[in-house]
SERO-4910 file (N, C-alpha, C, O; in steps of 0.05 Angstrom, whole numbers):
BEGIN
 pado doro    nc1    nc2    nc3   cac1   cac2   cac3    cc1    cc2    cc3    oc1    oc2    oc3
  Met    A    303   -330    -75    292   -313    -54    301   -285    -56    286   -266    -50
  Lys    A    327   -281    -64    338   -254    -67    322   -238    -87    315   -215    -83
  Ala    A    315   -251   -110    298   -237   -130    271   -230   -119    261   -209   -125
  Asp    A    259   -248   -103    233   -242    -90    235   -218    -73    217   -201    -73
  Ala    A    256   -216    -57    259   -193    -39    262   -167    -55    250   -147    -48
  Ala    A    278   -167    -76    281   -144    -92    255   -137   -107    249   -113   -110
  Tyr    A    241   -157   -115    217   -154   -130    196   -138   -115    182   -121   -126
  Phe    A    194   -142    -89    174   -129    -73    186   -108    -54    173    -98    -36
  Ala    A    211   -100    -58    224    -81    -41    209    -55    -39    210    -41    -19
  Ala    A    196    -47    -61    182    -22    -61    160    -20    -40    152      1    -32
  Phe    A    149    -43    -32    127    -43    -13    136    -34     15    120    -25     31
  Val    A    162    -35     20    172    -26     46    168      4     49    169     14     72
  Ile    A    164     18     28    161     47     28    134     56     39    129     80     41
  Cys    A    117     38     46     89     44     55     88     69     72    104     73     90
  Ala    A     70     87     65     66    111     80     37    114     88     20     99     79
  Gly    A     32    134    105      5    140    112     -4    127    138     12    122    156
  Ser    A    -30    122    141    -42    113    165    -34     84    172    -22     70    155
  Ala    A    -41     75    196    -36     48    204    -51     29    185    -41      7    179
  Ala    A    -75     36    177    -90     19    159    -76     15    133    -75     -7    122
  Ala    A    -65     37    122    -50     35     97    -25     18    101    -18      2     84
  Ser    A    -12     22    124     12      7    129      6    -23    132     21    -39    122
  Asp    A    -16    -30    146    -25    -58    148    -30    -69    120    -23    -92    115
  Phe    A    -44    -54    103    -50    -63     76    -24    -67     61    -21    -87     46
  Cys    A     -5    -49     63     21    -52     49     35    -77     58     46    -92     41
  Thr    A     34    -83     84     46   -108     94     32   -132     82     45   -151     73
  Asp    A      6   -132     82    -10   -154     71     -3   -157     41      0   -180     31
  Leu    A     -1   -135     27      5   -136     -2     33   -147     -6     38   -163    -24
  Gln    A     52   -139     11     79   -149      9     80   -179     14     95   -193      1
  Asn    A     64   -188     32     64   -217     39     52   -234     17     55   -259     18
  Leu    A     39   -223     -2     28   -238    -24     49   -252    -41     44   -271    -54
  Gln    A     74   -241    -39     96   -252    -55    101   -282    -49    109   -296    -67
  Ala    A     96   -290    -25    101   -318    -17     77   -335    -20     77   -359    -13
  Ser    A     55   -324    -29     30   -338    -30     27   -356    -55     39   -351    -76
  Val    A     12   -377    -51      7   -395    -74    -24   -398    -76    -34   -420    -76
  Gly    A    -37   -376    -78    -66   -376    -81    -79   -383    -54    -66   -391    -35
  Gly    A   -105   -379    -53   -120   -384    -29   -114   -366     -6   -120   -373     17
  Val    A   -101   -344    -11    -94   -325     10   -116   -305     14   -129   -296     -5
  Glu    A   -121   -297     39   -141   -277     46   -129   -249     45   -106   -245     54
  Leu    A   -143   -230     34   -134   -202     33   -158   -184     38   -179   -187     25
  Ala    A   -155   -166     57   -177   -147     64   -171   -121     50   -148   -113     45
  Leu    A   -193   -107     43   -190    -80     32   -177    -62     54   -181    -67     78
  Pro    A   -162    -42     46   -149    -25     65   -168    -13     85   -188     -1     78
  Gly    A   -161    -16    111   -177     -4    132   -204    -18    138   -220     -6    152
  Thr    A   -208    -41    127   -234    -55    131   -229    -84    138   -206    -94    138
  Ser    A   -250    -98    145   -248   -127    150   -261   -141    126   -265   -166    127
  Asn    A   -266   -127    104   -278   -139     80   -257   -154     65   -244   -144     46
  Ala    A   -253   -180     72   -232   -197     61   -244   -216     41   -267   -225     43
  Val    A   -228   -223     21   -235   -243      1   -212   -262     -2   -189   -256      6
  Thr    A   -217   -285    -13   -196   -304    -19   -185   -298    -47   -200   -299    -67
  Cys    A   -159   -293    -49   -147   -287    -75   -138   -314    -88   -130   -332    -74
  Thr    A   -141   -316   -114   -135   -340   -128   -111   -336   -147   -107   -314   -157
  Gln    A    -96   -357   -151    -73   -355   -169    -82   -363   -197    -98   -381   -201
  Ser    A    -71   -350   -217    -76   -357   -245    -51   -353   -262    -32   -339   -254
  Leu    A    -50   -366   -284    -28   -364   -303    -32   -341   -321    -55   -334   -328
  Met    A    -10   -328   -329    -11   -306   -348     -2   -315   -375     12   -335   -377
  Leu    A    -10   -301   -396     -2   -308   -423     28   -308   -426     40   -323   -442
  Ser    A     42   -291   -410     71   -288   -412     85   -312   -399    110   -314   -400
  Gly    A     70   -329   -386     82   -352   -373     86   -348   -343     93   -367   -329
  Gly    A     81   -325   -333     83   -319   -304     57   -326   -290     39   -338   -302
  Thr    A     57   -320   -265     33   -324   -249     25   -298   -235     41   -280   -232
  Gln    A      0   -297   -227    -11   -274   -214    -32   -282   -194    -43   -303   -196
  Leu    A    -36   -265   -174    -58   -268   -155    -80   -249   -162    -74   -226   -168
  Asn    A   -104   -258   -161   -128   -242   -167   -146   -241   -143   -154   -262   -133
  Cys    A   -154   -217   -135   -172   -214   -113   -196   -197   -123   -191   -178   -138
  Gly    A   -220   -205   -117   -243   -190   -127   -264   -187   -105   -272   -206    -92
  Trp    A   -273   -162   -102   -294   -155    -82   -320   -148    -97   -320   -129   -113
  Pro    A   -342   -163    -93   -367   -157   -106   -383   -135    -92   -382   -133    -67
  Phe    A   -398   -120   -108   -416    -99    -98   -442   -101   -114   -442   -113   -135
  Ala    A   -462    -88   -104   -487    -86   -120   -480    -71   -146   -462    -54   -147
  Tyr    A   -495    -77   -167   -490    -66   -193   -489    -35   -192   -509    -23   -184
  Arg    A   -467    -24   -201   -462      5   -202   -465     19   -175   -472     43   -175
  Ala    A   -461      5   -154   -463     17   -127   -441     38   -124   -418     34   -131
  Pro    A   -448     61   -112   -428     82   -107   -405     72    -90   -382     81    -92
  Gln    A   -410     53    -72   -389     42    -55   -368     28    -71   -344     28    -63
  Ala    A   -375     16    -94   -355      3   -111   -335     24   -122   -311     19   -122
  Ala    A   -346     46   -132   -328     67   -143   -311     79   -121   -287     84   -125
  Asp    A   -322     83    -97   -307     93    -74   -285     73    -66   -262     81    -60
  Thr    A   -291     47    -67   -272     27    -60   -249     26    -80   -226     23    -73
  Phe    A   -256     28   -106   -236     29   -127   -217     52   -122   -193     48   -123
  Glu    A   -228     76   -118   -211     99   -114   -193     96    -89   -170    103    -89
  Gly    A   -205     85    -67   -190     80    -43   -167     60    -47   -145     63    -36
  Leu    A   -173     39    -63   -152     19    -68   -130     30    -85   -106     24    -81
  Val    A   -137     47   -104   -116     61   -121    -98     78   -103    -74     78   -106
  Val    A   -110     93    -85    -95    109    -66    -77     92    -49    -53     99    -45
  Ala    A    -87     70    -38    -72     53    -20    -48     40    -35    -26     40    -24
  Val    A    -52     31    -59    -30     19    -75    -10     41    -81     14     35    -80
  Thr    A    -19     64    -88      0     87    -93     17     92    -69     41     97    -71
  Gln    A      5     93    -45     20     97    -20     40     75    -15     63     80     -7
  Cys    A     32     50    -21     50     28    -16     74     29    -34     97     23    -26
  Leu    A     70     36    -60     92     35    -79    109     60    -79    132     59    -87
  Gly    A     98     82    -70    114    107    -69    115    121    -97    101    113   -115
  Asp    A    132    141    -98    133    158   -122    146    145   -146    143    155   -169
  Gly    A    160    122   -142    175    110   -164    157     94   -183    167     85   -204
  Ala    A    132     89   -176    115     73   -193    105     88   -218     99    112   -216
  Ile    A    105     74   -240     93     85   -265     64     75   -266     59     51   -264
  Val    A     46     94   -269     18     87   -269      6     92   -297     10    114   -308
  Thr    A     -8     72   -308    -21     76   -334    -50     69   -330    -58     52   -314
  Thr    A    -67     83   -346    -95     78   -347   -101     62   -372    -92     70   -394
  Asp    A   -116     41   -370   -122     24   -393   -140     40   -413   -155     58   -405
  Leu    A   -139     32   -438   -156     45   -458   -185     36   -454   -190     15   -442
  Asn    A   -203     52   -464   -231     45   -464   -236     19   -479   -222     14   -499
  Val    A   -256      4   -471   -262    -21   -485   -289    -17   -499   -306     -2   -490
  Asn    A   -292    -31   -521   -317    -31   -536   -336    -52   -524   -339    -74   -535
  His    A   -348    -44   -502   -364    -63   -487   -386    -47   -473   -380    -25   -464
  Pro    A   -410    -58   -470   -431    -42   -457   -427    -37   -427   -438    -18   -416
  Asp    A   -412    -54   -414   -407    -51   -385   -384    -31   -381   -367    -28   -398
  Phe    A   -384    -19   -357   -363      0   -350   -338    -15   -341   -340    -36   -330
  Tyr    A   -315     -3   -347   -290    -15   -340   -269      7   -336   -267     25   -353
  Asp    A   -254      5   -314   -232     23   -309   -209      7   -298   -213     -9   -280
  Leu    A   -184     12   -307   -161     -3   -298   -138     16   -294   -131     32   -312
  Gln    A   -125     15   -271   -101     30   -265    -79      9   -261    -82     -9   -244
  Thr    A    -58     10   -276    -36     -9   -274    -11      5   -264     -3     26   -274
  Phe    A      0     -6   -243     24      4   -230     48    -13   -237     46    -38   -235
  Arg    A     70     -1   -245     95    -17   -251    118     -4   -236    122     20   -236
  Ile    A    133    -21   -222    157    -12   -208    176    -36   -204    168    -57   -194
  Gly    A    200    -33   -213    221    -53   -210    212    -81   -218    217   -101   -204
  Gly    A    200    -84   -241    192   -110   -251    165   -120   -239    156   -141   -247
  Gln    A    154   -105   -222    129   -111   -208    106    -99   -224    108    -77   -234
  Glu    A     83   -113   -225     59   -101   -236     35   -107   -219     31   -130   -211
  Ile    A     21    -86   -213     -4    -88   -197    -26    -74   -212    -22    -51   -221
  Gly    A    -48    -87   -215    -71    -75   -229    -94    -72   -209   -100    -90   -194
  Val    A   -108    -49   -211   -132    -44   -195   -153    -37   -215   -150    -18   -231
  Ser    A   -175    -52   -215   -196    -47   -235   -224    -47   -223   -229    -58   -202
  Leu    A   -241    -33   -237   -270    -31   -230   -285    -41   -255   -282    -30   -277
  Lys    A   -302    -61   -251   -316    -73   -273   -346    -77   -267   -352    -90   -247
  Asp    A   -363    -66   -284   -391    -72   -282   -397    -97   -297   -388   -101   -319
  Lys    A   -413   -115   -285   -421   -140   -298   -452   -140   -298   -464   -151   -280
  Ala    A   -463   -129   -319   -492   -126   -321   -506   -153   -320   -527   -156   -307
  Ala    A   -495   -173   -334   -507   -200   -334   -509   -212   -306   -526   -229   -301
  Leu    A   -490   -204   -289   -490   -215   -261   -504   -195   -242   -507   -202   -218
  Ser    A   -511   -172   -251   -522   -150   -234   -503   -144   -211   -512   -139   -189
  Glu    A   -477   -143   -218   -457   -137   -197   -435   -119   -209   -431   -119   -234
  Thr    A   -421   -105   -192   -398    -90   -199   -375   -101   -181   -379   -107   -158
  Tyr    A   -352   -104   -193   -329   -115   -179   -306    -96   -178   -301    -81   -197
  Val    A   -291    -97   -156   -265    -84   -154   -245   -106   -153   -247   -124   -135
  Phe    A   -226   -106   -171   -206   -127   -173   -178   -116   -166   -172    -93   -173
  Leu    A   -162   -133   -154   -134   -127   -149   -118   -151   -161   -124   -174   -155
  Arg    A    -99   -144   -179    -83   -165   -192    -54   -159   -186    -44   -137   -191
  Val    A    -40   -179   -175    -12   -176   -167      4   -197   -181      0   -221   -177
  Thr    A     24   -189   -198     41   -208   -211     61   -220   -190     69   -205   -172
  Leu    A     67   -245   -193     85   -258   -175    112   -263   -189    113   -265   -214
  Pro    A    134   -263   -174    160   -267   -186    162   -294   -200    149   -314   -191
  Lys    A    177   -295   -222    181   -321   -236    201   -338   -222    207   -360   -231
***
């Protein structure tokens, strides 16, 4: 439990509006989750059920995905808003990297945040075959 507390300690730094603070609390509470947890986008009631998956490294992660109409401007706005919210939750100590371009016809953008052994990914993915665009949030869980 001590490792879990340290693992997510950065979330206590949440700054900004009450909506951002509520989101930071929800994000922090994901540490005790075992999949099937509901998470709403910051400042909205647009909630989805996040699912747990195994990582190649042997760890586990929670994945949350919000669907939008294909290439809808709201998807890009939601992606940017989620990046801002995660940045506020983690504070200035987080290292942010942008994923490299992929050789794929669909659009893809990924911002990965790392702080104190924690990794959170926020991505925007067009899925032409599904005629949908998704905003994903991926949160690694402590081992």
